[in-house]
Structures are given as C-alpha cells and as structure tokens.
VEXMIDO-741699 format. One line per 2 residues: their letters; for each residue z, y, x of C-alpha. Coordinates in pm, 1 decimal. Layout:
A) Z/Y/X  ...
***
This chain:
XX) 952.8/1387.2/-1472.6  866.6/1752.7/-1493.4
XX) 749.8/1903.3/-1166.7  924.3/2230.4/-1240.5
XX) 1264.6/2063.2/-1213.4  1212.4/2021.0/-839.2
XX) 1091.9/2373.7/-768.4  1416.2/2560.9/-831.1
XX) 1509.8/2814.0/-566.4  1772.9/2696.9/-317.3
XX) 2045.9/2905.1/-156.2  1880.2/2797.8/169.9
XX) 1526.0/2916.8/112.7  1250.7/2708.7/267.8
XX) 1032.4/3011.5/347.4  1315.5/3203.1/515.8
XX) 1401.4/2901.1/730.4  1038.6/2831.3/820.3
XX) 995.7/3194.7/928.3  1310.5/3184.6/1139.8
XX) 1189.5/2868.8/1315.8  840.3/3008.5/1377.9
XX) 986.8/3328.5/1524.3  1136.4/3117.8/1802.8
XX) 832.8/3081.7/2036.1  915.3/2724.8/2136.5
XX) 601.2/2630.3/2329.2  672.2/2299.2/2504.5
XX) 902.8/2267.8/2698.9  1072.7/2595.3/2596.8
XX) 1320.3/2588.3/2309.4  1346.9/2967.0/2268.6
XX) 1635.8/2933.7/2022.4  1462.2/2707.9/1769.9
XX) 1733.4/2442.1/1786.6  2001.5/2709.0/1738.9
XX) 1831.3/2822.6/1418.5  1813.4/2464.3/1293.3
XX) 2166.5/2374.6/1393.8  2309.1/2679.5/1216.8
XX) 2126.8/2587.0/895.3  2236.0/2223.1/911.3
XX) 2599.3/2296.9/989.4  2601.1/2528.2/689.9
XX) 2505.4/2224.5/480.5  2781.6/2006.5/623.0
XX) 2586.8/1820.6/892.3  2756.3/1722.8/1217.4
XX) 2512.5/1820.4/1493.6  2472.8/1675.0/1841.3
XX) 2256.7/1844.8/2101.2  2105.3/1580.0/2326.1
XX) 1943.9/1732.2/2632.3  1729.3/1525.6/2864.4
XX) 1576.5/1701.9/3163.9  1476.0/2045.3/3036.4
XX) 1420.8/1929.7/2677.6  1651.4/2017.1/2389.0
XX) 1690.1/1749.5/2120.5  1914.1/1738.9/1815.8
XX) 2061.3/1458.1/1608.0  2244.1/1565.3/1293.3
XX) 2412.7/1348.2/1031.2  2593.2/1410.0/705.6
XX) 2790.0/1118.0/568.2  2944.5/808.5/719.8
XX) 2834.3/532.9/482.6  2506.9/348.7/469.6
XX) 2224.2/355.3/413.3  2120.8/626.8/655.9
XX) 1790.8/797.1/573.3  1660.8/993.1/871.4
XX) 1407.0/1274.0/886.6  1232.4/1313.8/1223.3
XX) 1027.1/1597.3/1361.9  974.8/1844.1/1645.0
XX) 1037.2/2213.1/1695.6  807.7/2248.3/1996.6
XX) 458.4/2385.2/1942.8  131.8/2413.2/2133.0
XX) 38.3/2748.1/2291.8  -116.3/3001.7/2053.5
XX) -418.7/3069.2/2272.6  -563.9/3418.7/2247.3
XX) -304.8/3606.5/2042.2  -560.4/3882.7/1977.7
XX) -771.5/3635.3/1780.2  -492.2/3585.3/1526.4
XX) -469.8/3781.3/1201.9  -109.1/3857.9/1292.1
XX) 116.8/3782.0/1585.1  142.5/3399.8/1605.4
XX) 522.4/3417.9/1626.9  579.4/3693.9/1373.3
XX) 561.2/3450.7/1078.9  405.6/3693.7/833.2
XX) 337.8/3603.0/471.9  5.6/3747.5/357.9
XX) -139.1/3689.1/11.9  95.5/3397.1/-46.1
XX) 20.8/3228.7/289.2  263.2/3186.5/580.3
XX) 84.1/3239.6/913.3  226.8/3134.8/1249.6
XX) 221.4/2878.9/1526.6  409.8/2575.5/1397.9
XX) 376.4/2661.5/1029.5  200.0/2328.9/971.3
XX) 286.0/2132.1/1285.0  565.0/2108.6/1203.0
XX) 831.6/2371.9/1151.8  729.8/2407.6/788.4
XX) 809.5/2042.8/718.3  1145.0/2068.6/895.9
XX) 1236.5/2367.9/680.1  1126.2/2181.0/366.8
XX) 1344.5/1880.6/441.6  1649.4/2089.2/528.9
XX) 1610.0/2283.6/204.2  1571.2/1956.6/13.3
XX) 1886.6/1820.8/176.0  2085.7/2108.1/25.0
XX) 2089.1/1930.5/-311.7  2092.5/1571.9/-186.7
XX) 2313.5/1324.6/-376.0  2645.1/1232.1/-217.2
XX) 2539.8/875.5/-144.2  2498.8/710.6/192.4
XX) 2400.0/935.7/482.2  2125.1/1179.5/566.6
XX) 2028.3/1248.6/925.4  1773.0/1445.7/1123.2
XX) 1628.3/1356.4/1462.9  1450.6/1661.5/1602.8
XX) 1291.8/1685.2/1946.0  1146.1/1961.6/2160.2
XX) 903.2/1734.8/2346.9  643.2/1601.5/2104.5
XX) 353.6/1826.4/2199.2  411.9/1769.0/2570.9
XX) 454.6/1451.6/2772.7  706.3/1307.0/2522.2
XX) 915.5/1177.8/2813.0  1249.5/1345.4/2738.5
XX) 1230.5/1359.3/2361.1  1239.4/1113.6/2073.3
XX) 1210.2/802.9/2289.4  1523.8/887.7/2487.5
XX) 1715.8/993.6/2177.9  1626.3/665.2/2007.5
XX) 1734.1/468.9/2316.0  2066.3/653.6/2322.1
XX) 2130.0/598.8/1951.4  2045.1/230.9/1979.4
XX) 2281.1/199.9/2276.1  2559.0/352.9/2066.7
XX) 2485.7/127.3/1771.7  2402.2/423.0/1545.4
XX) 2256.3/272.9/1225.8  1939.8/434.1/1088.7
XX) 1789.3/233.8/805.3  1464.4/418.0/732.0
XX) 1287.9/725.4/866.0  1046.0/985.3/731.1
XX) 849.6/1172.7/998.0  723.9/1512.8/888.9
XX) 390.5/1524.2/1072.5  106.5/1700.3/881.9
XX) -42.1/1382.2/734.3  -205.2/1526.8/423.4
XX) -584.4/1552.8/451.8  -713.6/1786.8/180.7
XX) -428.0/1830.7/-65.3  -54.5/1790.0/-24.5
XX) 49.1/1427.0/-47.9  -301.7/1282.2/-71.7
XX) -213.5/1044.6/211.3  86.4/918.9/403.9
XX) 83.8/735.6/736.2  224.1/384.3/717.2
XX) 115.1/294.5/1070.1  -60.8/415.0/1379.3
XX) -305.3/268.9/1625.3  -189.1/205.0/1978.3
XX) -321.2/400.9/2273.9  -377.7/287.8/2633.0
XX) -526.9/495.7/2913.8  -668.3/352.8/3234.3
XX) -765.4/508.4/3565.4  -1029.0/322.8/3770.6
XX) -1083.4/406.5/4137.3  -1351.0/232.5/4344.5
XX) -1328.7/267.8/4722.0  -1644.3/184.2/4915.3
XX) -1796.0/297.0/5242.0  -1979.7/623.9/5292.1
XX) -2323.7/615.4/5447.6  -2680.9/744.2/5451.8
XX) -2888.8/664.2/5143.7  -3173.6/547.8/5371.9
XX) -2947.3/279.2/5520.5  -2766.5/122.1/5223.2
XX) -2692.0/-192.4/5423.5  -2455.5/13.9/5638.4
XX) -2261.5/145.3/5336.7  -2087.4/15.3/5025.8
XX) -2178.9/228.4/4723.5  -1875.0/249.5/4490.1
XX) -2082.1/380.3/4199.5  -2268.7/52.8/4147.6
XX) -1966.7/-169.5/4066.7  -1804.9/114.0/3871.6
XX) -2105.4/154.6/3641.3  -2133.2/-221.8/3593.7
XX) -1763.7/-249.8/3513.6  -1774.6/37.0/3263.6
XX) -2081.5/-112.3/3097.1  -1905.8/-448.7/3053.7
XX) -1592.8/-285.9/2916.5  -1783.0/-65.3/2673.4
XX) -2003.5/-351.5/2550.2  -1708.4/-580.2/2478.0
XX) -1618.9/-610.4/2107.5  -1241.6/-594.8/2094.9
XX) -1214.7/-695.2/1728.4  -1364.6/-637.6/1384.9
XX) -1066.6/-454.5/1241.3  -723.7/-535.7/1102.7
XX) -580.1/-489.1/751.0  -543.6/-111.2/694.8
XX) -680.7/-45.7/1047.0  -1032.4/18.8/1177.4
XX) -1177.6/-181.5/1465.4  -1028.6/-108.2/1806.5
XX) -1246.1/106.3/2030.4  -1277.2/190.0/2399.4
XX) -1407.0/528.6/2508.4  -1497.6/635.1/2862.4
XX) -1358.3/984.8/2900.8  -1474.6/1083.8/3249.6
XX) -1670.0/960.4/3553.7  -1607.9/1146.8/3878.5
XX) -1777.9/1116.8/4216.9  -1768.5/1469.0/4360.6
XX) -2068.9/1418.8/4583.7  -2260.0/1743.3/4651.5
XX) -2522.0/1578.3/4874.4  -2838.2/1396.1/4767.3
XX) -2866.8/1185.0/5081.6  -2511.2/1053.6/5108.7
XX) -2364.2/739.3/4954.5  -2010.3/846.6/4858.4
XX) -1695.8/669.7/4968.2  -1518.2/684.5/4631.7
XX) -1592.5/695.5/4262.7  -1350.4/703.5/3971.6
XX) -1340.2/696.5/3594.7  -1091.6/717.7/3310.5
XX) -1095.8/551.0/2972.0  -888.7/528.9/2656.9
XX) -846.7/240.1/2414.4  -727.3/300.9/2058.4
XX) -627.4/-36.7/1924.4  -496.0/-207.4/1612.3
XX) -223.8/-476.3/1591.5  -464.4/-746.7/1712.9
XX) -367.9/-623.9/2060.5  -80.6/-479.7/2256.3
XX) -52.4/-299.4/2585.8  11.4/-617.7/2783.4
XX) -285.6/-812.3/2647.0  -525.1/-521.2/2701.3
XX) -394.9/-463.3/3053.7  -451.7/-832.3/3132.9
XX) -808.5/-812.2/3000.2  -883.4/-499.7/3203.1
XX) -748.5/-664.1/3517.2  -965.3/-973.3/3466.4
XX) -1270.6/-752.5/3433.8  -1166.5/-557.1/3743.6
XX) -1139.0/-873.1/3951.3  -1476.6/-995.4/3827.5
XX) -1638.9/-662.5/3920.1  -1482.7/-672.1/4265.6
XX) -1635.7/-1007.8/4356.2  -1905.7/-964.4/4621.9
XX) -1828.8/-594.1/4670.1  -1737.1/-484.0/5020.1
XX) -1469.3/-249.8/4895.1  -1176.7/-227.3/4656.0
XX) -1142.3/-157.1/4283.4  -808.2/-27.5/4162.0
XX) -736.7/-12.1/3786.7  -412.6/142.8/3663.8
XX) -334.1/115.9/3292.0  -79.4/338.2/3116.8
XX) 40.2/250.2/2769.3  118.0/545.6/2543.9
XX) 228.0/334.4/2249.0  158.7/5.7/2073.8
XX) 9.5/-20.1/1726.9  246.6/-71.2/1434.6
XX) 252.3/-78.3/1056.4  522.3/-39.5/792.0
XX) 418.7/-304.9/544.5  411.9/-236.3/168.3
XX) 752.4/-285.0/11.7  1045.5/-93.9/-139.6
XX) 1043.8/188.1/119.7  671.1/251.3/87.6
XX) 714.4/240.0/-290.3  991.2/502.1/-281.5
XX) 786.0/745.4/-72.0  470.4/692.4/-276.2
XX) 652.7/738.8/-605.2  817.7/1060.8/-483.4
XX) 477.5/1204.4/-396.8  334.2/1100.9/-733.7
XX) 630.8/1258.9/-916.3  536.8/1600.8/-781.7
XX) 160.5/1586.2/-728.7  70.4/1357.9/-1018.2
XX) -112.6/1104.5/-798.4  1.8/834.8/-554.6
XX) -96.2/885.4/-190.2  -343.5/682.1/11.0
XX) -172.1/457.6/265.6  -334.5/549.5/596.8
XX) -321.8/451.2/964.5  -581.6/701.1/1088.8
XX) -537.1/973.2/1346.0  -380.2/984.1/1688.0
XX) -36.3/883.8/1803.5  295.4/1038.2/1704.1
XX) 664.7/997.5/1775.3  665.3/724.8/1512.8
XX) 577.0/493.2/1802.0  932.8/539.2/1932.0
XX) 1111.2/538.9/1597.2  959.3/210.3/1481.3
XX) 1172.9/31.6/1744.1  1480.0/136.7/1545.5
XX) 1372.1/123.6/1182.3  1073.1/136.0/942.8
XX) 901.3/474.9/952.4  655.9/655.4/723.3
XX) 492.5/990.8/796.2  463.3/1252.4/521.8
XX) 394.0/1621.4/568.7  171.1/1921.3/503.9
XX) -208.4/1950.7/501.0  -314.6/1944.7/865.1
XX) -636.6/2146.2/847.3  -509.5/2438.0/1061.2
XX) -268.9/2263.8/1298.7  -319.7/2375.6/1661.2
XX) -577.7/2630.8/1541.1  -587.3/3009.6/1548.4
XX) -416.8/3141.9/1233.7  -229.5/2817.3/1170.3
XX) -109.1/2862.5/813.8  35.8/2708.4/501.3
XX) 43.3/2840.1/144.9  397.1/2929.8/40.2
XX) 358.3/2715.0/-270.7  263.1/2412.5/-59.8
XX) 585.3/2447.8/135.6  786.0/2464.0/-185.2
XX) 599.8/2161.3/-319.3  677.4/1964.8/-2.7
XX) 1042.0/2060.5/-43.1  1023.4/1921.4/-396.4
XX) 864.4/1597.0/-273.0  1134.9/1552.3/-9.9
XX) 1406.7/1622.7/-265.5  1263.5/1365.7/-500.3
XX) 1222.6/1118.9/-211.8  1590.1/1151.7/-122.1
XX) 1692.1/1094.8/-483.8  1469.5/790.7/-520.5
XX) 1575.0/649.5/-184.6  1945.2/642.3/-258.2
XX) 1884.2/515.9/-610.9  1693.2/222.7/-461.7
XX) 1892.3/144.6/-146.8  2249.7/274.2/-192.4
***
C-alpha cells in the first residue's frame, strides 16, 4: 500500500501538537500544563478524559468508544531536566523547528510519539475503542504513575485488550526495531557492620570489608544463566562500594555496597532475592558482626510472544518503512512492566539517539512517518481483532 496515503495532513497537526507539549516544561514531577494541552486535543477528537492524580503526579486516561476491543496507547509527558540550557542550540522548551528538525526536551522521549498517536487517532475507524494512558511520573520514581493507574483500572474492571507504548525504541532508523519484552531489574543494598579497631590489633576488631569483598566476589562470579529466547544472559553489576574511612590505621566499623541485576525470564524478583539471602547467610558465618542485604525489585522480566498482535504491529511498520522491524528485548526498564499485568504490550516509537541529551531532536518527517505507522497500526488492529 502506497506510503503517501498515510502522510496526508490532519486537521490536528502532529508538529503543532508536539510543539505545544514541549513548550510545557514538565520536568518530573511538574506537569506545567502538559496534560491540559493533551486533554484539550483529545476532547476535540471525542475522547472522554479522566485526570487521575496520585500524590503530586498528574495522570490521564482517555477513551473513545464503548465497545471492544480496546486498543490503548501509553506514554508519559514528564521529561528529564535539560541540563545547561546555554549548551542548547535553542531554548530546550521553545520547540523550534530548524532545517526540518524539531528541537526540544521531550521531542523524542516522548512527547513526539504522543503527538503522533493523537494525530493518527483523528482518522481512526469507528470500530471498538481507542484509549490513552498517559503519566507524569515515568522519568522519576514511577511510584504515582502508570502502576497506580493500572491498579485503579483493574479494580474498576476497565477492559484494555492490547497496548502500544510509545517509548523511543527505534535504533538507527524509524521502525527498525520494536520492543516485545524487557529484562527485569533488581537492586540490592548490602551493609556490613563490624567492630572498629586499630589495624595493628586485628584480633580486637571485626573488619567488615573482608566479608563484603568475599560476598561480592561470590555474587559476581556466579553464572545466573546462559540466556533465554530473545533475551541475553542475566548479569549482575556492582555499582558502588563505600567505606568512608579517611584513616590508614583504623579498621572501619561499617562497609556497604550496592548492586543491580538485569535478568531474563529464567528468574523473578523472589527467586533472586532468595539466592542473595542464601549467599548473605553463608558470608555471615564465622564473622563477628552482621550482614544486612536489602533487595528492591524494580520490575520482573516479561515478553509478548509472537502472535496476531505482534504481527499487526510489525506489518504496520513494514507498510510505511518497507521493512519489518526486529523484535527486541534490549535496553532498560519502562512502564511496560506495569502494563503487562493488564494486557499484552509492545513498544514502538522514534529513534532514540538524542533522548536525554542536549539538543534532543527529531526530524519533522520522522514524526509524520510515525504518525503514519500509528494510523496504519490502528487500521490493521481493528481489522484483525474487531
């Protein structure tokens, strides 16, 4: 099908909407009017909008239609700080277009994708329902955002059948890859409490560094797995070791470390926490002190297996770009970890090369092409599932 068919100019212009969203300096946790801009655009397209505020975070759930299936688009209007504004080519919240490129904080991650989906929804077929789940807490602690909205919707029995998350998943060219899963992430804080003393009299002290180093060595040397279909091998990284001892002749009383595990579906937060605790207890044996290990799960690994939904998204990309996307699980975590509890989720968005960088930017044509992909995805989705 000819690509040009999906590039016609909408009454709601994707560039205008992206600029309006960027001009709201919504650095987490501030909203700065971004949700107002989005709500106004959606209500103009016939969406019923609900503002769902948790703590100081603004969230929005919007739906058009009452029948199933319900295809949801998820994303976030909050952005990371711009850093040194003087280092930018133009003001990071001015949203200037220069030489066919839109420059501004959030252009890629991910106000541009939100604008593209809203513009695509303008011409969506009158089948089933379209919805948007937009949070203002993705770049922060993600405590009062998508997870709480999902919990509320599940408690109400709100049916969402499939979800597209607009994170910047493309690597080099638009649509060259989509995320069909994500690795899990678990952080752990280790604190070893010993007994301070003089280095010349070690028998009168209990050096906390010794069991800490041994424990970290055992954890790092352990092979968690050899990989999982579509996932790399799980890995553990030590991120810091802290003693804070300014003296050369003092055995310190405490030593601590932090680590992170990125893991595939061979594991979950509970199994990794159990393993860490077994290793902690083993390291504590014979030590005249205490070892405390506190794990914190950020999200479990998941995958949306190949099937009709993956086929619809892949085909929509190929319709516009001429090539099917790679199915990927690389990268960090995203709000997909919350959404997957409700429905299958796939991530598809802009090229992420400049996200979080100075002069974050997206070519105007890439935004229009993403709009075309989303429009084609909506058409294909309701043809397949309605």
